[in-house]
N, C-alpha and C positions, 0 to 999 in steps of 0.2 A: 806725667802731665800734672798740671795744677791749674787752679782757678781760685777765684775769691768768692766767698759767701757774701751775699748782699741782703739788706733788709730795707723795707720801706712800708708806707701805709698800705700798699696793695699787696704786700707779701714779698716773696722772693722772686726776683725778676730773671728773665733770660736775656742775655746780651751777646751780640756778635761784634767783635772788633778785630778786623783784619784776619780772622781765622774762624774755625768752627767753634760755636759756643754751645754751652750746656746750661741746663737749669741750675740756678744759683751760681752762675759762673761768669768769668770773663772769657778768656780764650784758651785754646790748646797751645801750650808753649813749645818751643823747641826743647829737646832733651837737655837735662843738666849734664855737665861734664862728669866723668868718673871722679870719685873722691880722690883727693890728693894725699898720699902718705908722706908724712913729714918726719924729720929727725926729732929725737927727744928734745923737749923744751927745757932750756936752762932758766931757772928762776932763782934770783939772788945768786948765792955762791954754790948752790948744790947742783949736782948732776942728777937728773931724773930719768926714770925709765917710763915705758908706756904705762898709762894709768890702768889700774885694776878696778873694774866696774863694781865687782862684788865688795871689795874693801871700801870703795867710794860710797856705796849705799849706806853703810854704817856711819861713815864720816860726814855724810850729807844730812844726817838726821836733824840737825839744828836748822837746816835750810827750809824744812817743811813748813814751819810756822808762817813764813811769808810766801814762799815759792811753790808750796804744795809738795806732797811726798814724792810725786813723780816729775816735779818741775813744771807743772801746769797750775798756776795760781788762780785763786778765786777772786782776789782783790786786784783790780786793774792797774793799781799804781806800781805793782811789782812785776818785773819782767818774767817772761816765760823762759825757762831754762831747758826744758825738755827738747831734745833734738839738737841742742847747741853743740858745737864742736868742743872736744876735750881741750884743744890748744887755746881756744878763745877764753873758755872759762878759767883755765889755769892762769892765763895772762891777766885777766881782770882781777882775780883773787890776789895775785901778786901786787897789782897796782893799788888795790884797796889796802892791803897790808902795809905797803910802803908809804901810803899817804899821797901818792902821786895822783890817784883818782880821788878827788875830794869834793865832788859836787853831788847833788841829789841825795840819795840815801847812804852816802859814804860814811857818815857818822854811825849809822847802824851796822853797815857791813864791816868796817874796819876791825872791831873787836872779834868778830867771828873769823875773819881772814887771818888775823894775827895769831890765832891758835893753831894754824895749819903750817906744816912744813912744806917744802917744795913738792915732795912726792904726794903728800895729802892732796894738794891742789890738783895734781894730775889725776889722782884717783877719783876725786869728786867730779872733775870734768868728764872722766870716762863714764861714770855712772849716768850723769844727765845726758850724755851723748847717746846712750842706749835707750833712752825713754822716748816714747812717741809724742811728738808735739801736737797739741790741739790747735784750734783756731776759733776766732769769734766771727762776728758779722761786720760787713762793711756797709756803710750808709749809702743807700741808693736814692735818697731824696734829691729833688731837682734844685740846682743852684738858681736862686731867684734873680740875681743881678750881677753886674761886674763882668769881667772878661770871660768868665766861664758860664755865663747865663745859659740855661737850658740843658747843661750837662748834668748827669748824675754826679753826686758829690764824690763818690769813690773813683769815678772816671777821671777826675782831675788828677788824683794821685796815681792812677794807672798810667796816664799819659806821661807824667813825670818819671815814673819808675821805668817805663819801657823806653822812652825816647829822650828824656831830659829836656833841656831847653838851650840849644846851642847859642842863641842870641844873647842869653844872659850868662853863659858859661856854666850851666848846670848839666853835669854829665848824667847819663841814664844810670839809675841805681843798679839795674840788672847787669851792667858791665862788670861790677865787682861781686854782687850778691847773687847773680844768676837769675834766670827767668822764673824760677820757682821760689826764689828767696832763700834757697838752701845755703847760701854763703860759699866760702872756699876755705877749708881748714888749713891749707898750706900757708898762706899769708895771714891766717886768722881773721878773715873777713867773716863776720858773724851770720848765723842763720837768722833771718828776720821775717820769714813767712809765718804768719799767725801770731806775730808779736803783739802784745797788749797795746792798744792805741794810746792810752794815757802815758805809758812809759816811753813809747816812741816819740810822742810830742815833746816830752821833757828832754829827751836826749837830743833831738834835732834842734830844739831851742838852745840848748847848751852849746852845740856845735855852731849854731848861727851867731852866738855871742863872740865866738872866735878866740877865746882866751883859755889857756891850759897851763897846768904845772907839770905836765908829763915831761920826763927827761928825754924821751924819744917820741916826739910829736908827729911822726910821719903819718900814721893813720888818722890822727886827729886833724891834721892839716888837710888831708883829702876830704874829710867830712865837712870841715869848716868851709872849704871852697864850695862844696856841693850845696850846703844848707844856707850859706850866706845870702844868696839872692832870693830865697823863698819867702813868700808872704806867710802870715799866720794862717790864712785860709788854705794855702797850699800845703803847709806842714800838717794841718789837721786832716786834709784830704788824703795825703800820702800815708799818714798813720792809719787812717780808716781802711784804705786799700790793703795795706800790709796785714792788718788784723784779720781780714777775711781770706788772705792768701793761703791756700792749702792744696794738698794733693787730691785730685779728683778720685783717685783710688780709695781715699778715706771714705768718701761718700758711698762709693760702690760697696765697700766692705760693710759700712754701717747699714746700708739698705739690705744687704744679704743677711746680716745678723738679725735685723728686725723682722725679716720674713720667715725666720725659723719658728 
């Protein structure tokens, strides 16, 4: 199960939306599908095997400066890598190395990615896939005006994430990323639950622009279609909701640990 942490002037709120709600939460979701096991990923010309998380920890040492030693960064401009699928991380490293992904922090990422061979990328991905993803807080302040007046800010994002907007051709994000934001490692749909808000806003804005240099733009085109109709307010709200999205079990474990 999962829910989103929220914050506001009055503190952490209790919300019920279509299902049972909990403190600091949205709703109880339907269960995620079981993880999908995929064939080894080919990067460039090399054949790779399943990543070695132990080897990946050493190879990921340089990542710690921005992304944190365990993939949970302290600076919101850098994405959270902890809990991300091995396949997705390896693919993105390959895209940075080739120059196909060249927006945002690509100028910083490329020199690091270019030092890695195909197997290194799988190993780094395997390491971060074994790390526990953290989460932040979602904004529960009330929207003052406009079409979402009276809603809590993160609820705007929650609505889009769960239901999309059929009238504008916006699909529900959970259709690909799952009700908990865990993603799908098979087609390399990324884990986005708990992702840093600033990073998510930047990526959605890039998708909304609709231009890419990727040689295989299939995934980009899906996201461009989804993000294209979104307003700046909706992008911010969706990113806020995702930042707070996390497993309720994490809170229970933390509470148990705190009670010792």
